DSSP file (Angstrom, degrees, kcal/mol; ACC not computed):
  #  RESIDUE AA STRUCTURE BP1 BP2  ACC     N-H-->O    O-->H-N    N-H-->O    O-->H-N    TCO  KAPPA ALPHA  PHI   PSI    X-CA   Y-CA   Z-CA
    1    1 A X              0   0    0      0, 0.0     2,-0.2     0, 0.0    11,-0.0   0.000 360.0 360.0 360.0 132.9  109.5   72.8   67.8
    2    2 A X        -     0   0    0      1,-0.1     2,-0.1     0, 0.0     9,-0.0  -0.632 360.0-110.6 -99.1 153.9  107.9   76.0   66.5
    3    3 A X        -     0   0    0     -2,-0.2     2,-0.4     9,-0.1     9,-0.2  -0.398  29.9-118.1 -78.0 159.1  106.6   76.7   63.0
    4    4 A X  E     -A   11   0A   0      7,-3.3     7,-2.5    -2,-0.1     2,-0.6  -0.832  19.3-148.7-100.2 132.4  108.3   79.1   60.6
    5    5 A X  E     +A   10   0A   0     -2,-0.4     5,-0.2     5,-0.2     2,-0.2  -0.904  23.2 169.2-103.2 124.7  106.4   82.2   59.5
    6    6 A X        -     0   0    0      3,-3.2     3,-0.2    -2,-0.6     0, 0.0  -0.439  53.9 -67.6-115.5-166.2  107.2   83.5   56.0
    7    7 A X  S    S-     0   0    0      1,-0.2     3,-0.0    -2,-0.2    -2,-0.0   0.924 125.6  -0.2 -53.6 -55.0  105.5   86.2   53.8
    8    8 A X  S    S+     0   0    0     -3,-0.0     2,-0.3     0, 0.0    -1,-0.2   0.113 125.0  57.2-126.1  20.9  102.3   84.4   53.2
    9    9 A X        -     0   0    0     -3,-0.2    -3,-3.2     2,-0.0     2,-0.4  -0.990  51.0-156.5-150.8 158.3  102.7   81.1   55.0
   10   10 A X  E     +A    5   0A   0     -2,-0.3     2,-0.3    -5,-0.2    -5,-0.2  -0.990  34.4 163.5-133.4 125.3  103.3   79.5   58.3
   11   11 A X  E     -A    4   0A   0     -7,-2.5    -7,-3.3    -2,-0.4     2,-0.2  -0.960  37.4-167.8-147.6 158.2  104.7   75.9   58.2
   12   12 A X        +     0   0    0     -2,-0.3     2,-0.5    -9,-0.2    -9,-0.1  -0.744  26.9 171.9-144.5  91.1  106.4   73.1   60.1
   13   13 A X  E     +B   66   0B   0     53,-0.6    53,-1.7    -2,-0.2     2,-0.4  -0.917   3.1 175.9-110.7 122.7  107.5   70.5   57.6
   14   14 A X  E     -B   65   0B   0     -2,-0.5     2,-0.4    51,-0.2    51,-0.2  -0.950  10.8-163.2-124.2 145.5  109.7   67.6   58.6
   15   15 A X  E     -B   64   0B   0     49,-2.6    49,-2.6    -2,-0.4     2,-0.7  -0.989   6.5-157.2-132.2 123.8  110.8   64.7   56.6
   16   16 A X  E     -B   63   0B   0     -2,-0.4     2,-0.4    47,-0.2    47,-0.2  -0.891  20.4-173.0-101.2 110.7  112.3   61.5   58.0
   17   17 A X  E     -B   62   0B   0     45,-3.0    45,-2.7    -2,-0.7     2,-0.4  -0.831  12.2-167.3-107.3 141.9  114.4   59.8   55.3
   18   18 A X  E     -B   61   0B   0     -2,-0.4     2,-0.5    43,-0.2    43,-0.2  -0.978   3.5-168.2-128.5 118.2  116.0   56.4   55.5
   19   19 A X  E     -B   60   0B   0     41,-2.1    41,-2.6    -2,-0.4     2,-0.4  -0.918   8.6-164.3-107.1 130.5  118.6   55.4   53.0
   20   20 A X  E     -B   59   0B   0     -2,-0.5    39,-0.2    39,-0.2     2,-0.1  -0.916  20.5-118.1-118.5 138.7  119.6   51.7   52.9
   21   21 A X    >   -     0   0    0     37,-2.3     3,-2.3    -2,-0.4     2,-0.0  -0.450  47.1 -89.9 -69.5 146.3  122.6   50.1   51.2
   22   22 A X  G >  S+     0   0    0      1,-0.3     3,-1.4     2,-0.2    -1,-0.1  -0.347 112.7   3.5 -60.1 134.4  121.8   47.7   48.5
   23   23 A X  G 3  S-     0   0    0      1,-0.3    -1,-0.3    -3,-0.1    -2,-0.1   0.664 120.2 -85.2  60.1  19.5  121.4   44.1   49.9
   24   24 A X  G <  S+     0   0    0     -3,-2.3    -1,-0.3     1,-0.2    -2,-0.2   0.827  71.0 179.1  54.5  36.2  121.9   45.7   53.4
   25   25 A X    <   -     0   0    0     -3,-1.4     2,-1.9     1,-0.1     3,-0.4  -0.403  37.6-117.4 -67.8 146.2  125.7   45.4   53.0
   26   26 A X        +     0   0    0      1,-0.2     3,-0.3    -2,-0.1    32,-0.2  -0.449  69.5 130.2 -84.0  65.0  127.7   46.8   55.9
   27   27 A X    >>  +     0   0    0     -2,-1.9     4,-1.0    30,-0.2     3,-1.0   0.708  51.5  71.2 -92.4 -22.6  129.4   49.6   54.0
   28   28 A X  H 3> S+     0   0    0     29,-1.8     4,-1.0    -3,-0.4    -1,-0.2   0.533  77.0  78.6 -81.8  -4.5  128.8   52.6   56.1
   29   29 A X  H 34 S+     0   0    0     28,-0.5    -1,-0.2    -3,-0.3     4,-0.2   0.871 103.5  37.6 -65.5 -34.7  131.2   51.6   58.9
   30   30 A X  H <4 S+     0   0    0     -3,-1.0    -2,-0.2    -4,-0.2     3,-0.2   0.868 129.8  27.6 -84.1 -39.4  134.0   52.8   56.7
   31   31 A X  H  X S+     0   0    0     -4,-1.0     4,-2.2     1,-0.1     5,-0.2   0.180  84.4 111.8-112.6  16.5  132.5   55.9   55.1
   32   32 A X  H  X S+     0   0    0     -4,-1.0     4,-2.1     1,-0.2    -1,-0.1   0.902  79.9  46.1 -60.2 -46.2  129.9   56.9   57.7
   33   33 A X  H  > S+     0   0    0      1,-0.2     4,-2.1     2,-0.2    -1,-0.2   0.875 112.0  51.7 -67.9 -36.3  131.6   60.2   58.8
   34   34 A X  H  > S+     0   0    0      1,-0.2     4,-2.1     2,-0.2    -1,-0.2   0.895 109.4  51.0 -64.3 -39.1  132.2   61.2   55.2
   35   35 A X  H  X S+     0   0    0     -4,-2.2     4,-2.7     2,-0.2     5,-0.2   0.903 107.7  53.3 -64.2 -41.0  128.6   60.6   54.5
   36   36 A X  H  X S+     0   0    0     -4,-2.1     4,-2.3     1,-0.2    -2,-0.2   0.939 110.9  45.0 -59.9 -48.1  127.5   62.8   57.5
   37   37 A X  H  X S+     0   0    0     -4,-2.1     4,-2.1     1,-0.2    -1,-0.2   0.882 113.8  50.0 -66.3 -37.2  129.6   65.7   56.3
   38   38 A X  H  X S+     0   0    0     -4,-2.1     4,-2.1     2,-0.2    -1,-0.2   0.912 111.0  48.4 -67.4 -42.1  128.4   65.4   52.7
   39   39 A X  H  X S+     0   0    0     -4,-2.7     4,-2.3     1,-0.2    -2,-0.2   0.895 111.7  50.7 -64.7 -39.8  124.7   65.3   53.8
   40   40 A X  H  X S+     0   0    0     -4,-2.3     4,-2.2    -5,-0.2    -2,-0.2   0.899 109.9  49.5 -64.5 -40.7  125.2   68.3   56.0
   41   41 A X  H  X S+     0   0    0     -4,-2.1     4,-2.1     2,-0.2    -2,-0.2   0.885 111.1  49.8 -67.4 -37.1  126.8   70.3   53.2
   42   42 A X  H  X S+     0   0    0     -4,-2.1     4,-1.8     2,-0.2     6,-0.2   0.920 110.9  49.3 -65.6 -43.3  124.0   69.4   50.8
   43   43 A X  H  X>S+     0   0    0     -4,-2.3     5,-2.5     1,-0.2     4,-0.7   0.887 112.2  48.2 -65.7 -37.1  121.4   70.4   53.3
   44   44 A X  H  <5S+     0   0    0     -4,-2.2     3,-0.5     3,-0.2    -1,-0.2   0.885 108.2  55.3 -67.5 -38.0  123.2   73.7   53.9
   45   45 A X  H  <5S+     0   0    0     -4,-2.1    -2,-0.2     1,-0.2    -1,-0.2   0.875 115.3  37.6 -62.4 -38.2  123.5   74.4   50.2
   46   46 A X  H  <5S-     0   0    0     -4,-1.8    -1,-0.2    -5,-0.1    -2,-0.2   0.443 115.0-110.4 -96.8  -0.7  119.7   74.0   49.7
   47   47 A X  T  <5 +     0   0    0     -4,-0.7     2,-0.2    -3,-0.5    -3,-0.2   0.722  66.9 143.3  82.4  21.7  118.6   75.7   52.9
   48   48 A X      < -     0   0    0     -5,-2.5     2,-0.6    -6,-0.2    -1,-0.3  -0.633  48.1-127.8 -89.5 153.7  117.3   72.7   54.7
   49   49 A X  E     -C   65   0B   0     16,-2.8    16,-2.7    -2,-0.2     2,-0.8  -0.909  13.3-141.4-105.3 120.7  117.8   72.4   58.5
   50   50 A X  E     +C   64   0B   0     -2,-0.6    14,-0.2    14,-0.2     3,-0.1  -0.711  24.4 174.2 -81.3 110.3  119.3   69.1   59.6
   51   51 A X  E     -     0   0B   0     12,-2.5     2,-0.3    -2,-0.8    -1,-0.2   0.920  65.4  -9.2 -82.0 -48.9  117.5   68.2   62.8
   52   52 A X  E     -C   63   0B   0     11,-1.4    11,-2.9     2,-0.0    -1,-0.3  -0.996  56.8-175.2-152.9 149.6  119.0   64.8   63.4
   53   53 A X  E     +C   62   0B   0     -2,-0.3     2,-0.4     9,-0.2     9,-0.2  -0.953   5.0 177.1-150.7 126.0  121.2   62.3   61.6
   54   54 A X  E     -C   61   0B   0      7,-2.4     7,-2.9    -2,-0.3     2,-0.5  -0.995  11.5-158.3-132.3 137.4  122.2   58.8   62.6
   55   55 A X  E     -C   60   0B   0     -2,-0.4     5,-0.2     5,-0.2     2,-0.2  -0.967  10.2-177.4-119.5 126.0  124.3   56.4   60.6
   56   56 A X        -     0   0    0      3,-2.9   -28,-0.1    -2,-0.5    -2,-0.0  -0.455  48.3 -87.9-105.1-176.5  124.3   52.6   61.2
   57   57 A X  S    S+     0   0    0      1,-0.2   -29,-1.8    -2,-0.2   -28,-0.5   0.756 122.7  16.2 -68.7 -23.4  126.3   50.0   59.5
   58   58 A X  S    S+     0   0    0    -32,-0.2   -37,-2.3     1,-0.2     2,-0.3   0.359 125.1  33.4-133.8   6.2  123.8   49.5   56.7
   59   59 A X  E     -B   20   0B   0    -39,-0.2    -3,-2.9   -35,-0.1     2,-0.4  -0.991  58.9-137.3-157.7 163.4  121.4   52.5   56.7
   60   60 A X  E     -BC  19  55B   0    -41,-2.6   -41,-2.1    -2,-0.3     2,-0.5  -0.983   9.0-157.1-126.3 133.5  121.1   56.2   57.4
   61   61 A X  E     +BC  18  54B   0     -7,-2.9    -7,-2.4    -2,-0.4     2,-0.4  -0.945  16.4 179.6-107.7 131.0  118.3   58.0   59.2
   62   62 A X  E     -BC  17  53B   0    -45,-2.7   -45,-3.0    -2,-0.5     2,-0.6  -0.999  16.4-163.5-133.8 132.2  117.9   61.7   58.5
   63   63 A X  E     -BC  16  52B   0    -11,-2.9   -12,-2.5    -2,-0.4   -11,-1.4  -0.967  20.7-177.2-114.9 115.0  115.4   64.2   59.9
   64   64 A X  E     -BC  15  50B   0    -49,-2.6   -49,-2.6    -2,-0.6     2,-0.5  -0.892  20.7-151.3-118.1 140.2  115.2   67.3   57.8
   65   65 A X  E     +BC  14  49B   0    -16,-2.7   -16,-2.8    -2,-0.4     2,-0.3  -0.945  30.6 167.9-106.7 130.8  113.1   70.5   58.2
   66   66 A X  E     -B   13   0B   0    -53,-1.7   -53,-0.6    -2,-0.5     2,-0.2  -0.868  32.7-105.2-140.8 169.0  112.3   72.2   54.9
   67   67 A X    >   -     0   0    0     -2,-0.3     3,-1.8   -55,-0.1   -55,-0.0  -0.531  38.4-104.3 -95.4 164.5  110.1   74.9   53.4
   68   68 A X  T 3  S+     0   0    0      1,-0.3    -1,-0.1    -2,-0.2   -56,-0.0   0.616 110.7  76.0 -66.3 -11.8  107.0   74.4   51.3
   69   69 A X  T 3  S+     0   0    0      2,-0.0     2,-0.3     0, 0.0    -1,-0.3   0.674  90.1  69.4 -73.1 -12.9  108.8   75.3   48.1
   70   70 A X  S <  S-     0   0    0     -3,-1.8     2,-0.3     4,-0.0    -4,-0.1  -0.813  71.1-149.9-104.0 143.5  110.5   71.8   48.2
   71   71 A X     >  -     0   0    0     -2,-0.3     4,-1.8     1,-0.1     5,-0.1  -0.727  29.1-114.9-100.7 161.6  108.8   68.5   47.7
   72   72 A X  H  > S+     0   0    0     -2,-0.3     4,-2.4     1,-0.2     5,-0.2   0.879 117.5  57.6 -62.2 -36.9  109.9   65.3   49.4
   73   73 A X  H  > S+     0   0    0      1,-0.2     4,-2.0     2,-0.2    -1,-0.2   0.903 105.7  49.1 -60.1 -42.1  110.8   63.9   46.0
   74   74 A X  H  4 S+     0   0    0      1,-0.2    -1,-0.2     2,-0.2    -2,-0.2   0.865 110.5  51.1 -66.6 -35.5  113.2   66.8   45.3
   75   75 A X  H  < S+     0   0    0     -4,-1.8    -2,-0.2     1,-0.2    -1,-0.2   0.913 109.8  49.2 -67.7 -42.0  114.8   66.4   48.7
   76   76 A X  H  <        0   0    0     -4,-2.4    -2,-0.2     1,-0.3    -1,-0.2   0.882 360.0 360.0 -66.4 -37.8  115.4   62.7   48.1
   77   77 A X     <        0   0    0     -4,-2.0    -1,-0.3    -5,-0.2    -2,-0.2   0.521 360.0 360.0 -66.0 360.0  116.9   63.3   44.6
């Protein structure tokens, strides 16, 4: 994976996020595909690049590539 060159910076920022259902309930079997499309639309809206996304029955793994203007806290919110 190559770094991105912008006006005054060169960066390669990746964030691996894991979202877990409360009490590890098996809720994502029913709504997993809807969650995938919603996460993709949010990442497109904010200009993040979705590298990989996997949904299990009780948690979601997301690998996002983002620019330095974003903090991890802002991405999670």
